[in-house]
N, C-alpha and C positions, 0 to 999 in steps of 0.2 A: 701454556697450561690450562686443563680443561678446570672448569666452576662447576657451581651446582646451578640448575635452573632456579631456584630459588635466590641464588647470590646473583646471577646474569640478571634477572627480572630488577632486583637492588638496584644495578649500575643503571639500566635502561630508564628505570623511573626516574633518577637523576637528571637526566638527559630529557626530559619533558615525554618520552615514548609512551603511549599507553600498554599499559599490563592489566592481566587479571590479576586483581589483588589477592593474597595470599600471604599465610602465615606459617612458619616453617614449626614443627612440634618434633621431639627427640622421646616422647612417653605418649601411651593413649589419652591419658589424663590431659594432656596439654594440647594433644589433636582436638580433644573433645571443649577445648576451652576457647580453641583459636577459632573454631569453629561458630562458638557461641559469640565471639568478638566480631566476627565478620558479619554475623545476623543484625548485631546493633550497627555496625560501621555501614555495611551495606544495604542492608535488608533482605538480603540472601535469603531463598527458602529450599536450597540444593548448595552442595558443596562437591569439592572433587579431592579428593585424597591420592595425592602422587608420591612414590615412592623417590626417593633423592638419591641417585646413583650417576655417576659417570658412565653413563651407556645410553644409547638409544633405545626403540623399539620397547618402552615399558607396557605401553598400553595391551601389547599382545605378550607382555611376558607373565609367569607367573612362580609365586615363591615353591620353595623347594616339598618346605615340609608344611604348610598351610591352603595349598594352592589358589592363593589370593592374587588377582590380578595388578599388575603394578600401578595401573591409573583405574581409580573405580568412583565411580558418582552417587554421590549418597543424596536419600530424600529425608533422612532424618538424622538429628545428633548422636542417637546410639549406634546408627550404622556408622559414622564417622569412626565414633571410638573403636566400634568391632573391627573395620576395616585397618584403622592403624595399629590395632593389637597384632592382626595378623601380618601384616608387613616389617613392624621395626622387629630387629634382630633375628630375621630369616634372610633366610639365601634368597634372591630375584633373579631367576633365570631369563634372558630375552636372546635375540638374534645375536646380539652385539657382544654380549658377556663371553658367550660358549656356555658348554655345559655344568662348567664349574659355578658359573652364577657371580653375582656380587652379593656381601650383607649389606642391610638396609638398616641405615643409623639413622636417618631424619626422614620425616615424610613432610609435604608440603599440602597444608590445608589451602585450598582456594573456592573463591565465590563461582556460582553456577553463573556463567555470563551468555548462555542459550536462551536468554528468556524471549517470550514473545513480544511482537510490537508491530510496527508500521510496515515491517519486511521481514521477509526472511534472513536467518543469521547466512553468512558467507565464507568458506575458509579459503585463503591464498596461502603460498608460499613465497617466502622473500627470503635471500640469502647475501651477504656480501662476504666476499672474499678476494684475496690477490690472483690477481691473472698473470703469472709469471712470464707468459710468452709476450703479452703484450705490455708488460711492464707497467701496470696501471689497475688499481681495483674496480671489480666489475660487482654490479647490483643485479642478481638473478631472480626473478619472480616467476608464480604461476599461478593460474586461476583453480589449479588443481592441486589446493591444499589439503593437509591430511593425510594426505596420501605418502608412500614412499616415493621420493622425489626421483629414484633410480628408475622406478619402473616407468615414470611416466617418461623419463628421458629417452628409454629405452624404447618404449611404445609409442610415444607421441612426444617427438623433441620440439615438433613446431610449438605444443602449447607452453615451454620455456621460451621468456625474452631476456632479452640483456641487455644492460645499460652501461658502458665501460667511463669512469671517471678520470679526466685529465687532471691528474698529481698537481700540477699547477693552476690550474682555474678552480677545481675542486669542482664538487656537486653542484650541477644549474640547476635552478627551477625549471625551465623548461623540458631537463631530463625529466625529474619527478613526477611531472604532469605527463609527459611521454608516458611513463611506467603506468599511471595512473590508468591513462586512456588505454592502454592495451590488456588492462587487465578488466575493461569493461566497466568502469568505476563513473556515475555520473552524480549530478548533484553535491551534496554536504557529503557525501561517501567518499567523493573525488577530492574532495579538498582536503580533507582529513587524512586520506591517505599521503597525499602531497606531503603534509606536514608528518606526519608520520617517518615517512622516508628521508627527510632532510636531517629529524632528529634521530634517527637509528644512525644513519650515516656520521652524523656527527660524533656521537657516542664510538662509533666503530673506529674513528680516525684518532679522536683524542686518547684514550684509552690502549693505544696500541695492539689491537685486534687482530687476528690472522683470520678470524672466521667467524663469524654474526649467520645462526640460522633460528628463521622465526617461521615453525610450522606445528599448529596453523596459526595463521596472522588473521584474525577474524574481522570482517564485518560485522556488526552486531546489530541485531534488528531495530535501534534506533540510530543506525548509520555511523556509528564509532568506529574505530580502528584500534584493535588490541593486539598486544600479545598473549596468546595462550599459551605458548610454550617457548623458550629460548635456550638454544645452545650457543656460548661464548669460549671462544678458544684464545688465549692470548699468547703474545709474543714472548717468551722465556730472556731472549736476548733483552727484550726493553723492560722488564719487570721493576730493575734498578732505578727507572725511573716512576715508579707506580709501588712504592712499599705498601699502600694499604691493600691495593689487588695482589702484590705477592703473599698477604697475611690470607688470603681465602682459601690457599692451597690446602687439600684436604688430603695427609698422607694417608690415611684409612682407606682410599680409593686407588692406591697406588699399590705395584709391585713390589714387597719388601727390597728385595736385592736391585732394585734399579734405584731406590732411595740411596741404599748405603753407597751403589757406584758413581752418584750424581754428587754424593758427600766427600766421596775420595775424588773426585775431579774424572770421571771415567764417564764415556758415553756407554751405556748399556740398556740392552732392550731383550728381556729373557723370552724365548723360543720354546718350540715345543720337541725339537730333537735329541740326539744323544753325543754330539760332538761339540763341546765347548772350544769356543775360538777366541782368540787373544790377536789382536791386530793394533796396526798405527796408521790410522789414516780412512777415512770411510769408506772410498773407494775401492782401497785393497780390502778393507772389511768383505764388503758385496761380492767381490771376485773368490773372497775366500770360502765363504757360505756358498756357492755356485761350487766351486772345487770339493767340498764336502758332499755334495749332493751326487756330483758324478761319480765319486769314490764309493757313493753304497750308503753314506750315511745322512743323516738329517742335522745339520745347525740347532744347537741347544742354548743358540745365542748370537747377540749381535756384540761385541766389545772393542771399542777404539779407543785405546789408550793414549792417543794422542802423538803429535811429531817426537817430543822428547822423553819417550820411554827411559825411566829409571828405575832403580831396583824397588822403590817402594812402588811405583805405580803397577809394575809386574806382579809383584805382591799381592797388591790390591784386587787386583785381577784374579789371580790364582784364588783366593778364599771365596770370593764372589763365587765365581765357575765353580768351585768344587760345593759348594753349598746348594747346588741343587743336584738331585739323587738321581736324575736322569742321564747325568754326564757319563760315559763311558772310556771316554777320549778328551784329550784335549789336544788342539793344534795351535801353535804359536806360530804367526806368520809376519815377521818384522820387515820392513826395507830400511837400509842404513842408509837415508839421507842425510836429513840434521843429525840423527843417532849415529854412534859406530855401534856395530855390529857385536862387538868384544863387550861393549859394556852393555848392552841387553843380556848376552850371554851368562856372564859375573851376574847380572839382577837374577835371572831364571834360577841360576845354581843357588845363590843365596836365599831366594825365596822357596825354593825346593826344600832348603834344610831347616828354615824357620818354621815352616809349615809343618814338615814331616809327616810320617803315615799316608802318604798318599797312593793310593791303590790303582789309578787308571792310567794307561800310558800316555808320557806326553810326546807329540814331534814337533820338533822346534824348525822351522826354516827361516834363516838370517840369509839375505841377502842385499849385497852394498857395500859400504864401506866396511872393511877389516873384517868381512866375510868367513874367510878361512881360518883366522885366528879365534871368531865365533864357534867355527865347529870343533876344533882343537878343543877348545875350553869345555864345550857340550860331550866331546867323546871321552874326556880325561876324566871327566867331575866324579864319574863312578855308579852315578843315577841313574835311576829308570827314564832317561830322557834320550831319544833318539834324534839326532840333526838330520833335516836335508837342505839341499842346495836348490832345487828346481820346484817348480809347481807340481808339474807331473811325479817327481821323486816323493815329493809329501803325501801326496794324493796315495800313492800305491801302499805309502805306509801306514796312514788313515784307514785303508783297506783291510790292511794285514790286522792290524790292531783291533778293528771290529770284528773280525773274520775269527779270530783268538779268543773271543768273549764265549 
């Protein structure tokens, strides 16, 4: 589960991680009041207004309606209010949102942390995530912060340092010290970076996160270490242990059909193609999407109804797929291992009759227990449903359905 920057920073602050202080606002007036309050609390003479959406690249993004940057530095209270007005309620397009963009419902008004002092501010990149190949967490860091880490990894991989944390021992002091050494820090900045890394890892571990990304992590001019930006991704499977974190979910940032599927117990991801697919099992779903592409189509979704597909789950899957106007055909690919194919076939027929008025061809490939009986049920239903036995046959029928459009 993704959360907003302002929510991530609130969590980090609870664990003693230094952050760029900020106040979230939902109206231009609230943004103005937030700027005034930050000035009183921190003495800042500059503010940064940041759009709060679940996507990166906000600094390089712009709103469609007002052409406002997603992250803007402001030197006056009046500018804070103007920028907030140009962001709130408008659609921000970044490299990660796609051309459709995301609507901005909130902004974060943050203090200026690039103030002059005894040394120059310096940006770093720090991330924590699970290294599945080594079965332990890894801390990644680079002195090339504030940049797209993908570009750094591509052109200068030697500038990214990694430390793996033994899950039984936890993060060791010498590991954090080694990381600070490799980032070229000394003195107070080195000491504060070690503290920062320890607090950050403790937060990551205790909230059951799957990813922390701090970019930039800033060494201020007075050698403090703070998170200027924070991306936190939580493990959905662990949210039952953290009801307070589960409450941070922002449904306005998620695809409506994916929300509906989640409520029905289905694993659904919307894609941009023209062939809807309904499958039991993630691996089979991936193979099915490959098959759709080989047949000349493009998958419109990933939909896994689970091992025990029933009439209810099939009906829910149908309704969700059909709400996508781009869907021109539907392929149902079920392997009858745990569930009998004839039961799935009956579920398809029942769901078809309940929904009614389905205008797209449906190809059903059922293989496994009672597959022949399932094919008979489909063929004798009198509905606009075509059965297939092999993957090749299903692919050919999908291709034929698309060619007939």
